[in-house]
N, C-alpha and C positions, 0 to 999 in steps of 0.2 A: 402184633403193632395194630393197635385199631387205624381205620380208614382218618378219622382226624388225624392224628400222630403222624401218620404217614404223608399227610398235605402239609402238616405244618414242617417236617423235615424235607418236604422237596421245594417248599416256597425257600428255606436256609440254602438250599443245594443251589437253585436257581440264582439267588442273590450273589453265592460267591461265584458263578460261572458269568455274571454280569449278563445273563439273559432278561431282560428289563420284559420283553412281551410275556415271558413265561411267569414272570415275577406278579404282572399284573394281573394275569387269569386266573393264578393260584389265589392271588388276595382276593379275587371278586369271587372264587368259589369259597376260600375261608370265611370271609363277611355273610355270605349267604347262608352258611350253617350258624354262624354266630347269630345273626338276625333270627334264626328260627328259634336258636335255644332260647335268647331272650324272650321272644315274643310268647313263648308257651314254657317259660320256665322250667325247662328241661335239659338234660344232657342226652344228645343225640346219641343212638348205636348205631353200627356201622348199615344196618336196614335203613335207617331213617336219612344217613347221610347219602346214600345211594337215590334216595327219594329226590333229595336237595337236587343232586348232581343231576337225575334224570329231569326234572325241571327246567333246570338251567341249560338241558342239551335242547327239550322241546322248545323253549323260549327262544333259543340260537337259532333253529330250523325257522322258527316262523319269520324272526327278523331276516335271516338270509332270503325268505321268500320276498318279503316286502321290500329288501335293499335291490334285488333283480329288478322288481317290477318298476321300480323307481330310478334305474340306473345306475345304481351307486356300487358297482362292483368290488371296489377297494372295502367298502365296509362288508360287503358280502365276504369277501375273503379274510378279512378279520374274524369274523364270526363263524368260521369255516375252521378256523386256527385254534380260538376258543374251544369249539366243540370238540376237535379233536384231543384237546388238554385233558377235558372233562371226560371224556369216553376211556381214557386210560385207567381209571378209578373204578369204569363199571364192569362187571364180569364179562366174559365172551357171550355175545347174543346167541340165543337158540335157534337153530333151523325152525322152518315150517314144519318140517315131520316131527320133530320134539316137541314142538309147541302143541300140533293138533293131537299126539299122544298122552302129553300132560292133561288136554280138555278133556278127552275122550275118559282117562282115568278119575277126574273129578267128579266129570258126570256119574261115571258107575258108582263112586262111594259116596257122594251124597244123595243119590236115588233120585236126580233133577228128572223132570220130566216136560215141564214146559219152561216158557219163558219166564214163568213168576218166579220160578226158582234160580233163578240167573245169580242174585245176591248170592245165596251158597255157594253156587260153583265158583264165583269170582274170589270169594272168601278163604277158598281152599288153595287156588293159583296162584292169589296175590304175593303170599309169602315165597312161593318156588318159583314165580318170575320176576320179581323185583330186580330190575335193572338189567336184567336179560331179555325183555321182549317188550313191545310198545303196549301197553295194557289197553289203551284205547282200539287198537286192532284186536288183542285178543278178546275182549269184550263183543266187538262184533261178530267174530268166528262162534264163540259160545251162545250167543243170540241166536245165530244161523244153525247151529246143532241142535240148539234147543226147539227153535221152530219148525223144524220137521222130524223131531222126534214123535 
């Protein structure tokens, strides 16, 4: 079963359970997936669906930060609940050690020697880390390792 199908089934189950907040959150996710498919005129595979979910999680975290600064804790709590639902569809995050090991392997396999080679390294890492690590943080780690190499 693909990730899109699982999300659709979960929407139906949440409707049966009369869990309105979960239904709303899953519909938001489904709409984001559908919007990307329509915009790009493609059918998304599981990896691309995970990218959509990651984007929603990132936007949610940014919103939480703004809500907390603005004194709107109830909205921050709502975003946190949505993020928890979204993260259920992402694979388990990798530990720092596992990420560092994959970075080291990618640098060795691409023969990267300087920051100029960062694109090659990230190209190798992205499919392995999609949905399992914050790619912004990974990029920083790669840059730091290539800068000292």
